C-alpha positions in Angstrom: 0.1 0.4 0.3 1.3 3.1 -0.9 1.7 6.8 1.7 -1.9 8.1 0.7 -3.7 4.3 0.8 -2.0 4.4 4.4 -2.9 7.6 5.1 -6.8 7.3 4.1 -6.8 3.5 6.6 -5.8 5.4 9.3 -8.0 8.1 9.0 -10.9 6.0 8.4 -9.9 4.1 11.8 -9.8 7.3 13.6 -13.0 8.8 12.2 -14.8 5.1 13.6 -13.4 5.4 17.0 -14.3 8.9 17.2 -17.6 8.4 16.2 -18.2 5.4 18.7 -17.1 7.5 21.4 -19.7 10.3 20.6 -22.5 7.5 20.1 -24.8 9.2 22.7 -24.5 12.3 21.0 -25.6 10.7 17.7 -28.3 8.7 19.4 -29.2 12.0 20.6 -29.3 13.6 17.9 -31.1 11.6 16.0 -33.9 11.9 18.2 -34.1 15.5 17.8 -34.4 14.2 14.1 -37.3 11.9 14.7 -38.7 14.6 16.9 -38.3 17.4 14.6 -39.4 15.5 11.2 -42.8 14.7 13.3 -43.2 18.7 14.0 -42.4 19.6 10.6 -44.7 17.0 9.2 -47.4 18.6 11.8 -46.7 22.0 10.6 -47.2 21.4 6.8 -50.6 20.3 7.6 -51.1 23.1 9.7 -49.7 25.1 6.1 -52.3 23.8 4.0 -55.1 25.9 6.6 -53.0 29.2 5.5 -50.8 29.5 7.7 -47.9 31.2 7.5 -44.4 28.7 8.1 -43.4 30.7 11.5 -47.4 30.3 12.9 -47.3 26.5 11.9 -43.7 25.7 13.2 -45.1 28.0 16.7 -48.8 26.0 17.1 -46.5 22.5 16.7 -44.0 23.3 19.2 -47.0 24.7 21.6 -48.3 21.1 21.4 -45.8 19.7 21.9 -45.3 21.3 25.2 -48.7 20.9 26.0 -48.3 17.0 25.7 -45.2 17.0 27.8 -47.2 18.8 30.6 -50.0 16.9 30.0 -48.1 13.6 30.4 -46.6 14.5 33.3 -49.6 15.9 35.4 -51.1 12.6 34.8 -48.6 10.5 35.3 -46.2 12.0 38.2 -48.2 13.7 40.7 -50.6 10.5 41.0 -47.9 8.1 41.1 -45.6 9.8 44.2 -48.8 9.4 46.3 -49.8 5.7 45.8 -45.7 4.9 45.8 -46.2 6.7 49.4 -49.0 4.6 50.3 -48.1 1.7 49.2 -45.1 2.8 52.0 -47.7 2.9 54.6 -49.6 0.0 53.6 -47.1 -2.8 53.0 -47.0 -3.6 56.3 -50.6 -4.2 56.5 -50.3 -6.2 53.6 -48.1 -8.6 55.4 -50.3 -9.0 58.6 -53.1 -10.2 55.9 -50.4 -12.5 54.5 -49.8 -13.7 57.7 -53.7 -14.0 58.4 -54.0 -16.4 55.3 -51.1 -18.4 56.6 -53.0 -18.9 60.0 -56.0 -20.0 57.9 -54.0 -22.1 55.8 -52.5 -23.9 59.0 -56.0 -24.6 60.4 -57.0 -26.6 57.9 -53.9 -28.4 57.2 -52.9 -30.0 60.6 -49.2 -31.7 60.7 -46.5 -30.7 59.8 -47.0 -29.2 56.7 -48.5 -26.7 58.5 -45.8 -26.1 61.0 -43.2 -25.3 57.8 -45.2 -22.3 57.0 -43.1 -19.3 59.3 -45.3 -16.2 60.4 -44.0 -13.3 59.4 -42.7 -10.3 61.6 -42.6 -6.4 60.1 -39.8 -5.9 62.8 -37.5 -8.9 60.8 -38.3 -7.6 57.4 -37.4 -3.8 58.6 -34.5 -5.3 59.9 -33.6 -7.5 57.4 -34.1 -5.3 54.3 -31.9 -2.3 56.3 -28.5 -3.1 54.3 -31.1 -2.7 51.2 -32.1 0.6 52.2 -28.3 1.7 53.1 -27.2 1.1 50.0 -30.3 3.1 48.8 -28.8 5.6 50.5 -25.5 5.1 49.5 -26.7 4.9 45.7 -28.9 8.5 46.1 -26.2 10.3 44.9 -25.4 8.0 41.7 -29.3 8.8 41.2 -29.7 12.3 41.4 -26.6 12.4 39.0 -28.4 10.2 36.7 -31.5 11.8 37.0 -29.7 15.4 36.1 -28.1 13.6 33.2 -31.7 12.8 31.9 -32.7 16.2 32.3 -29.9 17.9 31.0 -29.8 15.2 27.7 -33.7 16.0 26.9 -33.3 19.4 27.3 -30.5 19.3 24.9 -32.7 16.8 22.5 -35.6 19.6 22.6 -33.3 22.2 21.9 -32.0 20.5 18.8 -35.2 20.1 17.6 -36.5 23.7 17.9 -33.2 24.7 15.8 -33.6 22.0 13.5 -37.5 22.6 13.0 -35.9 26.4 12.4 -33.8 25.9 9.3 -34.1 22.7 8.5 -32.9 23.2 4.8 -29.6 24.4 6.1 -29.2 21.3 7.9 -30.1 19.4 4.8 -27.7 20.9 3.0 -24.7 20.6 5.3 -25.4 16.5 5.5 -25.5 16.6 1.7 -22.1 18.2 1.3 -20.3 15.3 3.3 -20.8 13.4 0.2 -19.2 13.3 -3.6 -20.3 16.1 -5.7 -21.9 13.6 -8.3 -24.2 11.6 -5.5 -25.4 14.6 -3.8 -28.9 15.1 -6.1 -29.4 11.1 -5.0 -28.5 11.7 -1.3 -31.3 14.3 -1.4 -33.9 11.7 -2.7 -32.9 9.2 -0.3 -33.6 11.8 2.4 -36.7 12.3 0.8 -37.5 8.6 1.7 -36.2 9.1 5.1 -38.6 11.6 5.7 -41.3 9.5 4.3 -40.6 6.6 6.4 -40.1 8.3 9.5 -43.2 10.1 9.1 -45.2 7.0 8.6 -43.7 5.3 11.2 -44.5 8.5 13.8 -48.2 8.2 12.4 -48.6 4.3 13.0 -46.7 4.7 16.5 -49.3 7.3 17.1 -52.5 5.4 16.3 -50.8 1.7 18.2 -50.3 3.8 21.3 -53.5 5.4 20.8 -55.3 1.6 21.1 -53.5 0.7 23.3 -54.1 3.1 25.8 -57.8 3.3 25.4 -57.9 -0.1 25.6 -55.6 -0.4 29.2 -58.0 2.6 30.4 -61.3 0.6 29.5 -59.8 -2.5 31.5 -58.6 -0.7 34.2 -61.8 1.0 34.8 -63.9 -2.1 34.7 -61.5 -4.3 36.9 -61.7 -1.0 39.8 -58.1 -0.4 40.0 -56.8 2.8 41.0 -55.4 5.7 38.3 -56.6 3.8 35.7 -55.8 6.8 33.3 -52.0 7.0 34.2 -51.6 3.3 34.3 -53.1 3.4 30.7 -50.8 6.4 29.8 -47.6 4.4 31.1 -48.8 1.6 29.1 -49.5 3.3 25.7 -46.0 5.4 25.8 -44.0 2.0 26.6 -45.9 0.5 23.4 -42.9 2.7 21.6 -40.6 -0.2 22.2 -42.1 -3.6 20.7 -42.0 -6.7 22.9 -40.5 -5.0 26.3 -42.6 -2.1 26.5 -46.0 -4.0 27.4 -44.1 -6.5 30.0 -42.5 -3.9 31.8 -46.4 -1.3 31.3 -47.8 -4.2 33.5 -45.7 -3.8 36.9 -47.2 -0.9 38.1 -51.3 -1.7 38.1 -50.3 -5.4 39.3 -48.4 -3.8 41.9 -51.2 -1.5 43.0 -54.0 -4.1 42.7 -52.0 -6.4 44.9 -52.6 -4.0 48.0 -56.2 -4.6 47.2 -56.7 -8.1 46.5 -54.5 -10.6 44.6 -57.1 -11.8 42.5 -57.5 -8.5 41.6 -53.7 -8.6 40.6 -54.0 -12.2 38.2 -56.7 -10.4 36.4 -54.9 -7.1 35.7 -52.2 -9.9 34.5 -54.7 -11.4 32.4 -55.7 -8.0 31.3 -52.9 -7.0 29.7 -51.7 -10.0 28.6 -54.6 -10.1 26.3 -54.3 -6.7 25.2 -50.3 -7.9 24.4 -51.4 -10.8 22.4 -54.0 -8.3 20.5 -51.3 -5.8 19.7 -48.6 -7.9 18.4 -50.9 -10.0 16.1 -53.3 -8.1 15.1 -53.0 -4.3 15.6 -49.4 -3.7 14.6 -48.8 -5.9 11.7 -51.9 -4.2 10.6 -51.0 -0.5 11.0 -47.4 -1.0 10.3 -48.2 -2.9 7.3 -50.0 0.2 5.8 -46.9 2.6 7.4 -43.7 1.1 7.7 -43.4 -2.9 6.5 -40.6 -4.0 9.4 -40.5 -7.9 9.7 -40.9 -9.1 13.4 -37.6 -11.3 13.5 -35.9 -7.7 12.1 -37.6 -5.5 15.2 -36.5 -8.2 17.2 -32.8 -8.2 16.2 -32.4 -4.2 15.8 -33.9 -4.4 19.4 -31.0 -6.8 20.8 -28.2 -5.0 18.7 -29.5 -1.2 19.7 -30.1 -2.3 23.4 -26.3 -3.8 23.7 -24.5 -1.2 22.1 -26.4 1.7 22.6 -28.0 1.2 26.1 -31.9 2.1 26.8 -31.8 5.2 24.7 -30.6 2.5 21.6 -33.7 0.2 22.8 -35.9 3.4 22.6 -34.8 4.3 19.1 -34.2 1.3 17.9 -37.8 1.3 15.4 -37.0 4.4 14.0 -32.7 3.5 13.0 -34.0 0.1 11.6 -36.4 2.6 9.4 -33.8 4.7 8.6 -31.6 2.1 8.2 -33.9 0.1 6.0 -34.5 2.8 3.7 -30.8 3.2 3.0 -29.8 0.2 2.4 -32.7 -0.3 0.1 -31.7 2.6 -1.7 -28.1 3.3 -1.8 -26.5 -0.7 -1.1 -29.1 -2.4 -3.4 -30.0 -0.4 -5.8 -27.6 2.0 -6.6 -24.9 -0.7 -5.9 -25.7 -4.4 -6.3 -28.3 -4.2 -8.4 -26.1 -1.7 -11.0 -23.0 -5.0 -10.1 -22.7 -6.3 -13.7 -19.9 -8.9 -14.1 -18.1 -9.4 -17.6 -18.9 -11.3 -20.5 -16.7 -13.6 -19.7 -17.6 -13.8 -16.3 -21.6 -14.7 -17.5 -20.2 -17.0 -19.9 -18.5 -19.2 -17.1 -21.1 -19.1 -14.8 -23.3 -20.2 -17.3 -21.5 -22.9 -18.0 -20.8 -24.4 -14.6 -24.8 -24.1 -14.4 -24.8 -25.8 -17.8 -23.0 -28.8 -16.3 -24.2 -28.9 -13.1 -27.9 -29.4 -14.4 -26.8 -31.9 -17.1 -25.2 -33.7 -14.4 -29.1 -33.7 -12.8 -30.9 -34.4 -15.6 -32.1 -30.4 -16.5 -30.9 -28.5 -19.2 -31.4 -24.4 -18.6 -29.9 -21.6 -19.1 -28.2 -18.5 -16.9 -31.7 -17.2 -14.6 -32.7 -13.5 -15.4 -31.4 -12.6 -11.8 -27.9 -13.3 -13.4 -27.5 -11.3 -16.3 -26.5 -7.8 -16.1 -29.0 -4.8 -14.8 -30.2 -2.0 -16.7 -27.2 1.3 -15.9 -27.8 2.9 -12.4 -30.1 6.0 -12.6 -27.8 8.6 -11.4 -26.6 11.6 -13.6 -23.0 11.7 -14.9 -22.6 15.5 -14.6 -25.0 16.4 -11.3 -25.0 19.5 -9.6 -22.2 20.2 -6.5 -25.6 22.1 -4.6 -28.3 19.9 -3.8 -32.2 21.8 -5.2 -33.9 22.8 -2.2 -37.2 20.9 -1.2 -40.4 23.1 -0.4 
C-alpha cells in the first residue's frame, strides 16, 4: 500500500473511533431529528389551512409542550401519591399475609402446616435495612443520573427547535459530506427517510392510542386505582415492542395487589390479552400500512441497539431500523448491488458451470435472468454540486 492509502486507512479508523466515543450524542441528535420530523409534518399540515410557516411551527411546538406537561401531570403526581400509600400499606399487607398463613395452617394440620412461618414486620425491616443503606448510599448516583437525563432531554428539545427552524440549511450541510456526483441522489434518499419516519410516527401514535384506550377501559372495569395514568404509561411503553408491554404491567399489578391478589391476577390476564391483540392484530396491520418491518428484524434490531447503545438505543431501535432500511434499499441494493454487472467472460463461465450442473442432474436450463447484467444506474453523470431545495 502507498503512503496515501495508509493515511486514508488511518483516517478511517480514527473517524470510526471518534464516532464510537460520541455515539450517545449521535443518538440524541437522531432523537431530535425524529422529533423535528414529526413536528415538521404537523407544521406542513397546518400550512394547508393558510397559516404561515412560522405560525405553524409555533403551534406545533406549543402542542408538543402541552403534551409533555399533560403527561407529567397525569403520571407523576398520582404515582407519587400511590407510592406513599404503598409504603404505608406494606405492613398491612404483611399482616394480611400472616392471616392467610394462619388460615391455611388451620385447614392443614401436621408437619406441613408447621413449616409455614409467620412473618414479623420488625424482622423484615431489619433484613431490609442493609438494602435501604445501599439505596441511600446510591442516592447521589441516582440524582446524578436523573440530572443527566434531564440535561439530555433539554438538549434534544433544543436541537429539535434549531433543526425545525432551518431544516434546509442542516440538510444541505449533511449532503455536502458526499461526493458531488452523488449529492442529488442523497437528497432523494433523505426524502425517502423523511417519508418513512413520518409513516412510522403515525403508526406508532395509532398503536399507542389504541393500547392506552383498551388499558383504560379494562382497568376501569377492574376498578384498579389510577386507570388513566396506567393507560398512558402502557401506551407510551408501547413504543418499545416486545419489552415495553411487559414493563407496563408492573405498576397496575403492584397497586392492585394491595387490594386483592385476585384483582392483580385479573390485571395480568388483561394486559396479556391486550399484548396478544397488539402483537398479532394491531401492529402487523398498522405497520404494514405505514412501514414494512419484519418481526424478526425488529427483534434483532432491538437486541443490537440495546447491546451497543443502552436504553436510549432500545428506545430508538425502531426509527433507527426504519432509516437504516431506507439507506440499505436505496444506496446499497439499488445503486450498488443491482448495478453490479459482471463481464461477458465471467457470465459465460457461470452459465457453463450451471449448464454442466444441470446436465449432471438431467436438467438443461440457461442462466437465470437475475444473474444477467442489470440496467445502468439511474445516477446522472454530471450532477450539480448543490442539492436542490425541497419545499
